[in-house]
C-alpha positions in Angstrom: -1.0 -22.5 134.3 -4.0 -23.7 132.5 -6.2 -26.5 133.8 -5.3 -28.8 130.9 -1.5 -28.3 131.6 -2.1 -29.1 135.2 -4.0 -32.2 134.4 -1.3 -33.3 131.9 1.4 -32.7 134.6 -0.5 -34.7 137.2 -1.1 -37.6 134.8 2.6 -37.6 133.8 3.5 -37.9 137.5 1.0 -40.7 138.0 2.5 -42.7 135.1 6.0 -42.3 136.5 4.8 -43.4 140.0 3.1 -46.5 138.5 6.2 -47.3 136.6 8.3 -47.1 139.8 5.8 -49.2 141.8 5.9 -52.0 139.1 9.7 -51.9 139.1 9.9 -52.2 142.8 7.4 -55.0 143.0 9.3 -57.0 140.4 12.6 -56.3 142.2 11.1 -57.6 145.4 10.1 -60.8 143.6 13.6 -61.2 142.1 15.3 -60.5 145.5 13.1 -63.1 147.2 14.1 -65.7 144.6 17.7 -64.9 145.4 17.1 -65.1 149.2 17.8 -61.4 149.9 15.9 -58.5 151.3 17.1 -55.0 150.4 16.1 -52.4 153.0 17.2 -49.6 150.7 13.6 -49.6 149.3 12.2 -49.0 152.7 14.2 -45.8 153.3 14.4 -44.4 149.8 10.9 -44.7 148.3 7.8 -42.6 148.8 5.8 -45.7 149.6 8.3 -46.7 152.3 9.1 -49.9 150.4 5.5 -51.1 150.3 5.5 -52.2 146.6 8.9 -54.0 147.1 7.5 -55.7 150.2 4.3 -56.8 148.3 6.4 -58.3 145.5 8.7 -60.0 148.0 5.8 -61.5 150.0 3.9 -62.6 146.9 7.0 -64.5 145.6 7.7 -65.9 149.0 4.4 -67.8 148.9 6.1 -69.9 146.3 9.8 -69.7 147.3 9.2 -70.1 151.1 12.5 -68.8 152.3 13.6 -70.2 155.6 16.3 -67.5 156.0 17.2 -64.3 154.2 20.2 -62.1 153.8 19.5 -58.4 154.5 21.2 -55.7 152.5 21.6 -52.0 153.4 21.0 -52.5 157.1 23.0 -49.5 158.2 
């Protein structure tokens, strides 16, 4: 594999990773607005749900949930 091909492959992976992080961040915000927290992201993402958590916490600064319903707790 040539260096240029390798660089292109790595850049492609980075773009996909950023797309996934943005999606998870927005999903965390949406779930917070709905009063839910989905643990699926913690167990099924390479970042252990970090981007989902960051979105959830950022939204909760405005929403201020007193209680939350957890999903995928098993």
